[in-house]
LOFI-457407 format. One record per residue: residue in one letter; x, y, z of N, C-alpha, C, O in turn. Coordinates in steps of 0.001 Angstrom, whole numbers, plus 500000, padded with zeros to 6 digits. Example, Ala and Ser with C-alpha at 12.3 -4.5 7.8 and 13.67 -1.06 7.14 Angstrom:
BEGIN
A513190494310507800512300495500507800513200496700507800514236496681508465;S512850497750507080513670498940507140512900500030507870513409501138508039;
//
This chain:
BEGIN
M493779484768471563494135484430473046493792484332473916493970485277474685;G493153483275474342492310482837475774493102483544476902494210484078476868;I492093483372478044492072484226479382493874483627479585494872484348479594;H493824482109479730494755481781479786495665482306479909496042483149480723;S496355481572478618497662482426477929498106483676477865499279484049477849;Y496882484477477818497079486095478156498045485901479024499228485866478687;F497595485741480343498362485952481838498945485389482151499678485496483134;R498759484022480935500824483179481401500463482441482651501063482533483722;F499250481580482358499245481008484133500425480030483972501466480063484629;S500121479191483041501275478141483041502624478586483179503425477733483562;E502994479588482980504155480442482919504865480399484722505995480181485161;H503610480710485332503272480945486830503031480136487551502837480527488703;G502924478750487312502328477691487478500995477990488603501083477932489829;T499853478297487856499225478833488269497394478292487599497069477273486989;G496513479537488080495170478543487506494211479247488084494569479836489104;Y492515479446487589491904480280487320491301480069489041491121481215489453;R491012479265489924490609478938491114491463479426491661491258480333492469;R492955478860491314494043479761493092493981481615492569493715482455493429;E494189481930491475493847483167490648492600483975491740492744485080492264;L491432483086491870489927483938492127490121483328493634489303483959494303;L490658482603494317490674482867496348491936483751496339491912484562497265;A493090483833495516493993485234495500493226486614495628493322487306496641;G492419486983494477491522487961494419490503488610495247490284489765495610;M489900487344495437489161487092496682489764487565498387489085488265499138;T490556487250498598491645487567499945491871489115499691491480490018500430;T492599489255498470493272490670498825491913491704498597492173492809499071;F491121491667498253490039492346498058489076492914500020488836493925500680;F488903491504500075488590491562501809489298492315502367488750493204503019;T490798492252502330491913492541503406492024493826503537492123494387504629;V492012494647501947492007496086501514490725497166501448490682498390501328;A489325495746501634487808496848501483487789497759502510486893498597502409;Y488486497847503441488733498944504358488911500036504443488820500895505321;V489416499930502607489479501544502422488086502207502028487672503201502626;I487644501826501371485763501635501171485561502797502206485137503816501660;V485749502904503516485268503096504584486300504069505103486059505246505371;V487363503524505209488271504848506060488574505538505071488316506655505519;N488913505693504108489110507072503746488499507879503438489028508982503580;P486991507862502818486707508989503165485991509026504134484767509076504007;A486632509009505397486276509153506926487190510019507317487122510984508078;I488462509346506419489836511211506601489536511731505958489015512710506492;L489454511811504495489375512717503837487745513990504073487695515150503664;E486699513273504793486058514174505552486612515571506442486304516758506554;A487662514577507005488235515812508134488849517397507042489180518538507364;A488780516871506070489090517638505194488226518791504830488736519906504721;G486908518599504625485443519006504248484763518559503361483615518917503099;M485605517454502619484912516950501506483552515661501657483758514468501879;P482514516157501511481575514912501590481758513054501047481867512508499950;R481711512540502536481604511493502569481261510265501421481905509263501111;G479951510804500933479179509752500297479976509601498884480246508593498231;A480380511624498550480830511466497322482235510983497271482587510962496092;S483315510532498180484322510789498382484005509160498642485055508547498837;T482935508406498685483316506813498780482977506383497052483381505326496566;T482191507388496292482076506561495052483695507133494835484319506127494497;A484481508099494873485431508417494527485837507432494287485673506897493190;T486886506597495859487956505955496515487040504624495516487858504510494603;I486200503879495258485649502728494545486360503017493037487202502396492388;L485838503880492874485870503975491331488138504326490923488962503941490093;T488121504918491715489828505045491970490614503734491479491371503541490528;A489946502597492899490389501561492966490238500800492037491275500340491559;L488734500317491339488408499964490372489014500046488841488890499133488024;F489667501251488597490487501640487331491810501186487413492461500575486566;G492184501625488733493729501449489431494606499717489112495625499378488511;T493247498804490103493488497867489970492658497509488663493471498432488604;L491958497176487630491464496708486630493009497158485642493221496404484693;L493573497801485757494441498474484673495548497453484903495906496654484037;M496059497529486110496876496901487272497170495266486771498317494829486678;G496149494582486518495510493229486413495871493530484199496781493193483442;V494943494077484078495059493579482527496001494466481694496058494201480494;Y496927495723482271497864496331481243499439495913481710500399495518481048;A499258496190483192500805494861483803500742494368483973501768493691484042;K499279493661484418499513491575484147500407491615485904501491491062486092;R499950492070486544500634491932488352499355492152489009498375492754488570;P499601491273490709499147490530491336498633491547492389498116491042493385;F498694492892492327498270493919493210497299494684492542497134494941491349;A496569495056493765495370496343494137495816497038494324496841497014495005;V495144498387493672495076499597493649494636500542494246493716500949493536;A494702501114495049493766501957495540494308503540496249495500503819496128;P493482504408496891493828505254497227494808505488499054494367505524500202;Y496404505612498424497056505351499795496246506050501637495700507151501712;M496398505059502882496260505466503815497426506958504508497187508083504946;G498363506354504333499313507917504665499266509039503790499791510126504031;E498753508804502976499209510637501596497904511295502061497726512489502303;N496847510081502156495061510445502691495311511220503881495087512430503882;A495853510490505109496273511734506167496966512711506274497039513262507373;F497516513098505412498816514294504886498201514743503837498989515519503296;F497221514690503235495884515463502290495285516313503018495077517464502633;A494783515683504631493637516026505422493901517026506547493303518097506648;Y494810516606507353494902517107508923496254517928508263496451518941508935;T497067517817507348498550518742507296498187519680505575498219520910505606;V498047519362504975497577520506503602496440521277503886496432522461503550;V495083520568504690494079521686504762493704521727505719492750522504505777;Q494035521094506985493905521741508592495307522713509067495451523795509635;V496055521858508596497292522872509411497567523722508766497420524815509314;L498195523751507039498285524698505968497631525596505787498114526678505453;G495748525307506035494763526328505743494449526050503997493414526464503476;Y495379525387503320494655525014501889492969524835501984492426524741503085;S492152524795500646491199524242500708491291522443499800492002522159498836;W490470521678500425490848520688499365490563520755498152490482519617497689;Q490337521667497283490241521745495827491559522073495730492153521492494822;T492250522898496452493481523191496130495102521621496373496166521197495924;A494014521445497447495234520256497650494844518871496736495513517846496869;L493637518949495751494226518469495001494477518641493889494552517690493111;A494671519885493515496059519883492431497058519553493405498047519701492686;A497540519196494573498548518535494139498637517722493952499674517454493346;I497952516882494179497450515093493731497343515219492032498147514437491524;F496825515734491351496902516054490157498157516317489735498585515473488948;L499027517371490042500442517896489345501503516230489483502241515599488727;S501029516097490838501909514980490755501781513727490390502742512958490361;G500468513359490043500451512283489228501292512889487449502157512245486855;A500811513974487071500709514359485756502917514209486158503558513459485422;L503388514698486871504520514651486633505595513443486681506758513308486302;F504504512518487423505029510859487445505117509649486247505699508576486088;T503922510741485322503652509988484078504466510153483397504901509192482763;L505156511749483191505692512281482556507619511255482368508411510882481502;L507436511266483792508908510631484446508578509212483958509427508667483253;T507570508620484216507602507321484073508115507499482473509250507244482069;L507107507949481756507109507313480278508173507776479478508224507507478278;L509488508820480364510540509256479960511868508367480415513080508570480337;G511109507360480892511974505883481813513163506369482574514305505913482613;L512420507813483408513795507752484146513112507319485758513837507252486751;R511709507067485803511572505731487141512182504848487238512835504566488243;R512099503995485905512862502922486035514249502756486347514820501804486879;W514806504126485818516516503765485793516657504355487640517434503818488429;L516064505104487881515896505320489406515737503946490294516582503711491158;A514661503057490073514440501670490572515690501031490509516262500735491559;E516184500781489425517055500007489246518136500231489817518873499257489975;S518516501346490231519955501578490513519907501524491965520880501948492588;I519310501247492333518711500466494185519773500114494331520438500293493311;P520673499376495674520945498540495372520671496980496362519985497141497372;L521118495733496116520180494631496262520405494650497629519863493670498140;S520933495300498380520650495236499667519390496102500792518780496012501858;L519619496962499544518456497748499892517227497560499563516316498128500167;K516944496421498175515972495943497788515687495043498780514758495368499519;H516443493596499082516027493063500094515423493677501463514553492960501957;S515666494663502051515801495309503230514081495480503118513345495410504102;F513557495743501564511829496424501596510944495400502056509870495746502549;P511178494438501985510598493104502293510238492996503664509148492872504223;V511565493084504130511256492584505510510406493549506050509429493346506771;G511086495183505437510648496024506572508977496652506763508402497271507659;I508567496106505373506771496010505039506399495289505751505617495516506674;G506999494050505395506397492647506432506122493236507613504931493326507910;L507322493867508724506583493768509901505763494969510441505275495184511551;F505776495840509027504762496995509006503815496149508913503187495854509929;L503544495647507839502031494706507697501615493979509403500568494203510010;A502482493311509767502071492436511261502046493449512234501174493241513078;F502900494782512461502132495941513289500889496382513169500222496660514165;L500342496521511710499262497066511968498483496134512061497549496542512751;G498292494969511730498008493865511610497215493417513625496184492877514027;L498547494090514354498344493262515445497855494106516028497417493954517168;G497801495594515145497167496748516278495378496880515922494576497577516544;D495028495785514477493736495888514133492858494930514722491629494923514654;M493807493904515465493249492509516215493152492972517364492725492188518212;G493509494391517807493613494835519763494246494157520505493930493850521655;V495542493750519716496866493098520691497791494234521088498031494325522292;V498381495164520221499025495938520421497721497896520609496669498304520116;A498342498202521200497794499945521605498384501082521567499582500834521706;L498263501954521481499084503387522094499733503247523505499098502773524447;G500760503589523592501028503391525019501630505296525373501377506321524739;V502346505113526445502535506510526808503974507339526918504932506572527014;P504229508387526922505589508947526151506745507668527149506384507144528202;G507722507486526663508621506846527050508623504813526578509524503976526631;A506748504700526036507200504086526067505672503854525067504621503726525695;P505639503814523598505214504638522560503720503462522428502565503757522118;V504363501944522835503167501214522165502835500341523451503595500505524406;R501592499257523623501653498415525089500530497063524319499672496944523444;M501137496387525176500161495188525038498360496417525508498394497255526409;A496911496118524523496259495920524722495354494935525549495730493843525975;D494400495355525674493291494665526740493498493300525670493388493597524480;I493769491924525957493791490956525167492290490077525286491969489218524465;T491548490427526332490202489764527238488614490158526123487479489697526003;A489546491410525425488119491965524811487772491633523883488517491979522967;P486540490814523449485667489580522453486534489618521157487195488712520650;G486343490981520732487192490674519692488273490527519220488418489878518184;T489109490994519751490413490632519986490807489309520535492020489174520380;L490128488008521266490157487174521614489193485852520487489245484623520526;I488454486704519657488259486376517832489279486253516950489401485270516219;G490110487285516964491253487595516530492221486759516368492693486366515301;L492698486322518050493945485896518217493212484071517720494035483162517614;G491899483802517504491827482584516932491536481949515679491431480748515431;A491391483236514709491065483627513478493008483045513140493376482112512427;L494025484186514103495249484070513723495966482795513720496964482492513065;L495169481961514718495886480182514941495168479224514185495650478137513866;L493777479684513826493204479059512751493737479139511897494139478032511538;T494179480352510911494781480486509541495895480028509671496253479837508509;A496795479680510408497902479415510811498044477847510540498744477229509738;V497272477499511348496997475970511265496912475190509603497198474125509056;L496348476460509303495248475823507490496635476362506455496710476024505273;L497257476888506863498182477395506017499941476601506435501060476593505924;A499411476151507388500799474595507474500443473304506470500998472664505576;R498640473340507478498103471978506284498302472120504917498352471149504163;K498448473579504456498348473376502773496895473873502252496507473936501086;V496143474235503535494893473992502948494766475403501817495653476254501883;P493703475560500878493712476145499543492430477502500309491421477216500952;G492858478745500004491788479515500668492193479874502153491380480413502903;A493199479626502466493169479265504127493458480669505168493390480845506384;I493746481373504210493918483246504813491957483730504641491299484299505511;L491532483342503479489948483978503553489373483147504064488210483544504148;I489495481832504637488085481106505270489064481530507173488479481259508222;G490151482017507171490813482409508524489723484298508812489511484842509895;I489231484852507231488530486104507530487261485974507574486654486993507904;A486605484987507333484961484557507067484751484207508053483736484653508588;A485683483136508874485850483096510740485236483850511573484179483870512204;A486453484663511373486119485768512178484905486408512231484165486496513211;T484649487084510539483787487757510392481899487270511070480961487894511566;A482228485628510636481482485305510772480726485285513253479785485619513973;A482208484582513292482020484829514884481779486201515455481376486200516619;G481939487333514894482188488326515495480081488654515014479530489532515678;M479488488136514270477937488374514503477837487969515075477490488640516047;M477992486098515407477701485376516564477881486010518415477259485589519391;A479037487216518369479207487587519319478871488459519357479628489013520154;G477766489552518858476770490471518155478149491608518324478028492653518962;L479228491268517755480283492711517485480215493262516150480900494211515768;V479005492367515158479211492757514095477864492931513353477479491773513188;G477054493668512883475689493589512150475624493716510850476116494625510183;L474859492570510382474746493004509180473522494467508345472312494253508409;P474067495930507584473717496783507769471944496961507382471544496067506636;A471332497555507624469924497682507251469371497275505510468438496711504938;A470720498032505182470242498148503855471152497879502902471579498756502151;P471644496250502834473071495991501801473034496016500853473846495331500232;F472139496763500193472036497035498371471923498500498620471445498787499718;S472317499663497706472014501079497357472974501159496547474110500689496478;L472021502169495637472834502451494596474157503910495274474143504633496270;P475020503771494234476386504793494230475794505899494538474766506202493933;P476463506968495821476110508186496123476869509266495040478039509033494734;D476282510263494562476374511601493735478081511354493747478488511364494909;I478806511210493081479938512197492730480248513630492385481350514173492470;G479270514088492039479418515264491881480275516737492846481165517553492605;P479629516507493652480110517479495320481702517553494761482268518643494678;V482541515976494291483936515960494501484582516085492810485521516732492348;F483549515103492166484634515106490471484571516695489408483668517437489023;L485753516654489284486733517649488808486479519166489308486402520197488640;H486336518890491195486708519929491711488061520349492464488324520256493663;I489007520940491187490031521055491402490594522157491310490536522778490249;D491372522726492572491627524260491713493027525139491677493374525819492643;F493750525053490522494968525718490082495249526482491068496189526215491816;R494684527275491187495130529506491013495946529123492191497173529192492118;A495150528589493636496377528479494639497533527913495254498333528143496161;A497144526654493925498737525658493423499559526227492656500616525688492329;L499215527334492278500954528009491131501012528992491948500646530064491468;G501383529003493140502276530169494171503290529502494616502865528397494952;L505069529624494908506178529313495151505182528553496425504686527543495924;G504781528694497743504366528275498759503862526602498888503984525665499677;F503256526888497638502568525870497565503532524299496777503346523093496941;L504226524823496198505859523942496126506486522763497164507035521788496651;G506425522834498124506755522047498920505790520854499344506071519779499873;V504415521443498901503180520128499004503122519099497909502792517913497946;V503639520069496668503559519106495451504690517696495394504686516509495067;T505834518990496084507221517764496655507071516842497584507770515843497753;S506032517231498261505774516245499191505419514812499045505986513785499419;V504117515075498276502857514800497939503804513719496483503641512502496403;L504591514403495645505338513548494819506512512667495386506748511695494668;I507218512767496387508581511735496572507309510832497661507063509744497139;M506744510981498585506178510269499133505289509052498542505013507999499118;D504824509567496939503935508810496913505066507539495844504807506363495589;F506359508400495410507452507753494682507914506765495541508275505634495215;V507885507276496723508950506380497531508126504864497951508598503727497915;D506659505329498376505636504548498885505747503279497581506258502169497731;T505312503652496701505287502772495621506480501414495445506563500195495599;M507351502702494979509074501741494640509224500764495558509606499660495170;G508902501036497197508874500167498362507963499293498327508340498148498578;S506548499490498030505558498168498081505928497778496622505619496588496556;L506306498066495715506590497707494127507680496231494429507507495149493868;Y508657496490495317509701495601495001509336494730496180509418493529495922;G508832495122497800508077494387498273507755492907498051508391491885498306;L506545493128497485505766492831496985505975491868496006505450490755496042;S506743492267495110507742491629493733508173490447494187507872489347493724;A509059490731495323509997489793496162509527488402496708510108487320496617;R507838488828497538507529487940497895507158486863496800507414485661496873;A506604487420495923505825486559494599506596485765493206506392485145492162;G507792486427494269509049485632492849509039486139491652509500485532490685;L508311487752491556508784488435490164510006489024489963510185489425488813;L510779489170490638512220489643490507513436488973489763513925487953490250;D513884489450488730514949489058487944516399488433489422516401488492490651;G517476487858488304518618487964489469518990488698489487520097488449489963;R518919490027489229519552491230489946518902491881491268519235492561492239;G517475491096490565516454492209492080515822492916491526515105493756492071;N515948492731490175515150494219489279513418493761488742513308492614488309;L512453494418488768511322493861488335510969493757486788510359494788486504;P511115492836485525510787493234484821509666494353484573508967494839485462;D509607494737482961508478495551482757507947496558483933506816497039484012;I508853496722484669509023497476486282508150499290485734507499499947486546;E508368499726484305507772501007484094506041500365483807505289501338483870;K505548499561483632503748499515483787503483499491484900502625500250485351;P504230498500485761502782499104486962503037500266487937502335500518488917;M504510501178487408504928502078487536503760503545486706503292504634487036;L503767502894485865502763504035484918501324503750485071500525504541484571;V500806502471485852499542502622486467499228503175487459498100503654487576;D500202503251488480500266503734489463500056505464489317499248506205489875;A501271505790488206500794507151488076499588507775487284499408508942486938;L498859506717487110497802507164485826496666507236487136495844508152487162;S496696506382488012495650506149488727495613507417489888494688507665490661;T496677508001489778496520509325490634496029510060489978494892510469490214;L496946510566488655496017511097487962494420511111488077493895512223488035;L493642510055488209492275509994487958491705510064489555490579510380489941;A492736509709490237492239510111491540491633511427491716490519511739492136;A492692512184491268492738513659491745491776514260490835491517515428491129;I491021513686489561490296513997488679488486513983489301487477514644489055;L488880512704490301487361512146490351486958512533491641485789512506492026;G488474513097492687488299514028494050488222513253494999487310513244495826;T489716512112494957490212511558496178491758511864496041492082512799495309;T492671511182496656493834511275497159494754510092496059494359509272495231;T496330510554496613496834509767495656496897508069496078496917507371497092;A496912507928494659496804505772494499497818505138494330498829505536493750;G497599503856494933498810503656494819498597501298494673497650500516494578;I499908501200494736499807499482495012499543499366496882499960500108497771;Y498776498250496948498750498161498628499570497110499138499571495908498871;I500061497585499691500851496214500565499943495121501023500300493957500844;E498989495344501503498011494403502116498022493295501213497978492155501675;S498117493640499053498038493049497956498640491440498557498257490308498260;A499859491958499624500495490299499752499605488938500606499895487772500872;T498929489431500738497607488032501342497453487179500258497591485955500253;G497094488070499144496648487205497503497375486930497439497386485921498143;I498842487137496777500429486377496924500653485439497565501081484435496996;E500421485443499096500342484385499719499309482817499478499399481624499769;Q498388483697498798497058482561498387497616482027497084497079481131496433;G498774482672496745499344481964495144498628482996494038498161482412493060;G498515484101494054498090484789493317499489485108492762500393485026493593;R499962485587491034500935485528490605500926486252489214501830486370488387;T499418486775489205499185487027487210498921488314487799499193488844488877;G498207488705486584497072490364487222495682489677486651495015490537486075;F495140488561486643494094487910486856493478488071488536492284488191488810;T494626488039489553493908488562490662493266490059490488492111490467490603;A494539490724490151493754492268490098492702492474489626492013493339490167;V492074491628488219491124491668487895489683491213488871488512491593488904;V490216490554489350488878489708490400488779490447491502487680490548492047;V490458491408492276489876492559493065489107493615492187487964493910492536;A489541494081491303488798494947490370487336494611490040486892495581489426;A486574493848490149485601493556489911484647493158490974483425493009490984;L485887492991492160484596493309493388484521494764493840483496495262494308;F485911495545493636485507496775493803484238497457493261483379498086493879;A484364497096491591482756496927491182481707496897491728481119497937492025;I481251495758491974480292495227493023479862496503494239478849497101494601;S481339496464494576481010496996496169480297498576496197479733499161497122;L480587499023494706479408500614494493477986500481494779477142501365494929;F477834498719494848476125498677495195475995498090496115474839497788496411;F476936497718496866476328496225497735477952496790498821478552495802499245;S478573498096499216479732497944500064478963498467501479479789498416502391;P478050498806501813477180498176503327477557497262503810478054497135504929;L477214495909502392477198494730502951478480493992503180478591493011503915;L479750494729502259481084494058501987482071494916502845483293494807502738;T481448495780503707482415496504504104482351495956505830483290496333506531;V481573495334506300480531494306507735482036493782508111482291493532509289;V482989493625507136484660492879507620485284493546508651485855494624508482;P485208492945509760485710494103511158487284493709510838487648492760510143;S488011494535511420489129494533511106489919493705512346491122493504512178;F489486493370513196489996492043513917489697490681512807490350489651512974;A489080490734512131489624489631511092490040489623509753489945488666508985;Y490493490705509511491429490972508349493268491132509004494275491030508303;G493226491381510407494059491560511064495220490354511337496447490266511387;P494176489589511464495363488037511339496149487525509911497244486982509760;P495233487889509054496233487597508068497441488523507734498385487945507194;M497591489979507982498461490771508012499263490297508666500424490598508389;V499099489661509439500226489273510714501169488163510049502386488196510231;L500662487355509407501037486060509284501972485921507790503020485308507585;V500954486921506685502004487699505900502925488828505918503461489411504976;G502997489002507042504374489739507759505245489282508228506295489813508591;M504860488046508290505931486475509111506387485915507276507605486027507415;F506319485724506689506678485341505108506929486212504787506821486030503574;M507303487424504934508180488364503955509062488895504451509747489703503823;L509351488494506093510431488154506280511894487243505864513055487567506115;A511477486208505265512573485416504205513747486782503961514904486723504379;S513446487410503564514668488101502617515507488478503748516530487822503549;V515629488960504516516492489393505577517556488289505338518707488664505119;T517381487456505352518559485837505272519614486582503756520844486628503729;K518890486961502915519427487710501965520780488952502177521690489284501417;L520513489271503149521228490465503778522712490078504169522712488894504505;D523731490524504235524749490152503991525690490509505499526624491310505467;F525327489872506622525725490796507906526841490586508450527032490623509666;N527910490280507365529368491294507605529970492224507084531151492526507254;D528892492923506163529714493907505240528590495407505797527695495705505006;Q528684496066506830528602497340507478527708498087506786526539498389507024;A528808498464505445528511499161504837527141499121504113526415500092503903;E526921497876503779525456497501503243524566497419503715523511497791503202;L524742496464505843523898496048506299523376497176507140522202497012507474;V524180498740507746523562499338508586522386500205507327521233500078507740;P522436500973506021521347501566505491520487499874505373519370500238505742;A520380498769505176519578498344505267518287497881506212517065497739506190;F519666497731507202518802497846508720517634498796509174516497498515509555;L518473500409508966517799501676509012516336502009508184515336502707508351;T516932500952507087515728501450506258514387500439507209513320500912507599;I514798499152507376513823498470508012513139498561509084511929498358509182;A514232499012510333513254500010511607512715501204511462511935501431512387;L512812502286510507512594503263510681510936503722509619510202504710509640;M510923502316508728509675502031508223508773501849509651507962502703510011;I508990500851510254508554500476511767508127501335512218506967501724512084;F509395502052513161509290502902514057508529504863514055508012505715514777;T509032504563512564508069506094512411507065505783511553506844506485510566;F506460504861511797504619503999511083505382505090509643504711506091509392;N506397504937508969506051505407507658506854504809506692508002505213506878;I506801503950505635507589503380504912508292504466504140509515504353504061;G507759505430503597508754506150503043510041506722503462511112506979502913;V509615506810504464510440507361505750512164506657505978513310507102505907;G511405505100506331512701504051506145513316503978504477514146503093504268;I513005504701503544513671504055502468514324505490502401515554505546502416;T513740506415502343514398507707502256515860507838502928516904508352502527;A515456507065504287516675507239505267517626506511504753518797506888504698;G517127505192504251518308503938503881518959504677502753520188504676502676;F518300505243501961519206506204501211520135506631501214521092506048500703;I520252507936501846520612508889502332521858507960503439522945508446503752;A521325506457503922522795506157504786523704504926504262524666504280504676;H522788504963503016523545503930502066524395504945501486525550504522501529;I524341506139500942525640507198500289526315507652501127527512507803500882;L525697508087502605527370508038503169527972507095504187528901507363504949;M527215505780504080528112504480504469529314504350503542530449504302504017;K529038504280501926529471504373500947531085504989500670532160504400500555;L530739506362500623531086508082500925532332507502502690533390508117502817;L532163506982503194532883507095504405533697506165504930534598506333505753;T533281505032504336534191503912503749535183503507502865535587502418502459;G535591505173502592536203504561501049535787504531500039536098505264499100;R534672503307500055533968502990498644532919503737497896531814503316497556;R533431504892497698532725506164497071532302505289495379531157505238494930;G533189504857494887533122504209493263531437502786493410530543502440492638;E531753502499494537530272501849494138528638502579494229527577501958494304;L528739503369494212527865504601493924527546504768492802528428505331492154;N526545504499492183526262504838490649525188506287490650524894507009491602;A524827506360489437524674508047489237523122508432489572522604509488489936;G522651507267489324521328506860490388521130507865491503520729509006491734;M521940506159492380521684506522493697522393507995494135522739507952495316;W522655509113493572523077510583493840521537510876493777521096511611494661;V520767510444492946519740511545492593518612511076493423517642511814493598;L518685509729494021517898509697494942518317509990496252517544510148497197;G519654510068496312519804510983497650519841512313497503520283513071498367;A519475512596496633519309514243496660517420514400497033517035515291497790;I516523513508496444515282513192496270514761513236498039514022514011498647;S515408512226498394515215511744499508516319512662500720516738512121501744;T516635514084500335517308514711501219515869516016500848515032516109501745;I515729516648499969514268517250499835513286516386500507513070517022501539;F512778515647500542511908514798501081512118515387502839511310516147503373;F513122514947503392513344515671504762513136516918504691512404517416505546;I513583517563503898513037518934503919511829519985504142511599521080504656;F511266519044503494509834519905503249508611518612504000507501518463503488;Y508830518207504607508063516531505047507826517775506377508548518664506828;P506621517355506648505509517895507675505690516947509315505069515968509727;Y506974517872510028507209517542511385506394517731511858506080516786512582;H505550518759511904504629518957513413503039518330512886502095518299513676;
//
């Protein structure tokens, strides 16, 4: 069987060139994880060099498995929200060692693997009502756009009563980002292949000419030794009842984040069936679970599907070959990470804004005449953005859906899976680290 038939290019109306461009686009949009994840984990006391290697190897394994086994165009890497929870809450606030915190990552990955193999994750995913499934890509799209505007320097933290404000848009990096946004938008409108990648490259080049981006002194280097974090999992302190809340939080955060990203990206890629379900959904879910298991072993945090994969999808990525390309670039980054991470935030911010715009299309599928369906969908979208947490939006939507059905006399429309998701969501809010 050739690569063309293995990835079913003809079925998805794609080809090598389009998938290659899509993979490159996704990689350069998610490459920041190579730098940012180790920087956050350093706050937990983990050595940055070893964490960098662990981050890249986790992304390489997860994304390659996503491409070859699940055959989906999604990048997998350590999650941004979960790494902050790991470093700042579990280690700094609760006082656990990072070795014990890794035990929570391992246990959640093991539980996810078991639930996936038993088919329970698929059952829960397919129990979600269509209105909430349509809300996921909308909320994630706005979330992406918000992130992109922040990366470009267009919006910034505000003051109490006005959480965000317009930043200094006269700053050189912001002006370059705005120019790249316009350039990319025009190229997309003209249907130019590789428009997003061209925009990223143009902004990076402009940043270099403006003296905002510099080439590293040594673009090539051997990967840092992973030894200081590899297999450094401490299960002893993790066996106490007090640690149960940490494991539960990690488990639910990963579950809802993966579910939202999976449905949101699949909807944009046109991979959902007529009932809003993703065929063979257990495969990407199993990849997510195994990636989290490996992440803990290698010495990093929960791994899962990156919403930035939407940039590659927008470039036409529809098959696992896109993910294989991303994985290959992660492999190269083991030796060229200083060079590949020179892409500035104002270069990958514009495509996130534009892709977020495209993901709003699903809002047209919401029934604005049925408030019992509309209110939970709206809360899902709004809370994803305004709490800056995809998981909060999804779990709030589940609880709101159940309450609206009960209070409007439509209890019969609730299935068993939604009751389970409602219980999971309630537990999520009980154990959520509010401090």
